[in-house]
C-alpha positions as CSV (number, residue, x, y, z in Angstrom):
1,S,5.0,-2.2,7.5
2,G,6.6,1.1,6.6
3,I,3.7,3.3,8.0
4,G,5.2,5.3,10.8
5,C,2.3,7.7,11.6
6,P,-0.7,6.8,14.0
7,T,-3.1,4.5,12.1
8,I,-6.4,3.4,13.1
9,I,-8.7,0.8,11.2
10,L,-12.5,1.3,11.6
11,T,-14.3,-1.6,10.5
12,G,-18.0,-2.8,10.6
13,S,-18.4,-6.5,11.9
14,E,-20.8,-7.1,9.1
15,D,-18.6,-5.9,6.5
16,N,-17.3,-8.6,4.1
17,S,-13.8,-7.2,4.5
18,H,-13.9,-7.3,8.4
19,P,-11.9,-10.5,8.7
20,R,-9.0,-9.2,6.7
21,S,-8.7,-6.2,9.1
22,F,-6.8,-8.3,11.6
23,A,-4.0,-9.3,9.0
24,L,-3.8,-5.5,8.1
25,Q,-3.6,-4.4,11.7
26,E,-0.7,-7.0,12.2
27,R,1.4,-5.4,9.2
28,I,1.2,-1.8,10.6
29,P,3.2,-1.0,13.6
30,N,1.1,0.2,16.6
31,C,-2.1,0.1,14.5
32,E,-5.3,0.3,16.4
33,L,-8.2,-1.6,15.3
34,K,-11.8,-0.9,16.3
35,T,-14.9,-2.7,15.4
36,L,-18.5,-1.4,15.0
37,P,-20.7,-4.2,16.0
38,G,-23.7,-4.8,13.6
39,A,-22.4,-2.3,11.0
40,G,-21.4,-3.1,7.4
41,H,-19.0,-1.5,4.9
42,A,-20.4,2.0,5.5
43,C,-19.9,2.0,9.3
44,Q,-19.4,5.7,9.2
45,L,-23.0,6.1,7.8
46,E,-24.6,3.3,9.7
47,Q,-23.3,4.3,13.2
48,P,-21.8,7.7,12.9
49,W,-22.0,8.2,16.7
50,L,-19.7,5.2,17.4
51,F,-17.6,5.9,14.4
52,D,-17.0,9.5,15.5
53,R,-16.3,8.5,19.2
54,F,-13.6,6.1,18.1
55,M,-12.1,8.6,15.9
56,I,-12.4,11.5,18.2
57,E,-10.7,9.6,20.9
58,F,-7.8,8.4,18.7
59,M,-7.2,11.8,17.4
60,E,-7.1,13.1,21.0
61,R,-4.7,10.3,22.1
62,H,-2.3,11.2,19.3
63,G,-2.7,15.0,19.3
64,L,-4.1,15.1,16.0
65,F,-6.7,17.9,16.3
66,P,-5.8,21.2,14.4
67,G,-3.8,23.4,16.8
68,E,-2.7,20.6,19.0
69,T,1.0,19.5,18.9
70,L,2.2,16.0,19.6
71,P,4.4,15.5,22.7
72,G,8.0,16.6,22.0
73,R,7.1,18.8,19.1
74,T,6.4,22.6,18.8
75,A,3.5,24.2,17.2
76,R,4.2,25.5,13.5
């Protein structure tokens, strides 16, 4: 509950830990949860195209690409 930075959980629907992802999401403020259907524990290897899409979209929404700044902040 003390996490204050943008957070995403990427989980495969077939991963044994997938059901616990929802409880984790509830404990992290403003956390996003994306499920990769049909993927297991190694979802980043099993479906890299979808994993990358979810991660890139998340990073773009939060200004987390190198060289980008968050709204209201200046670049260093």
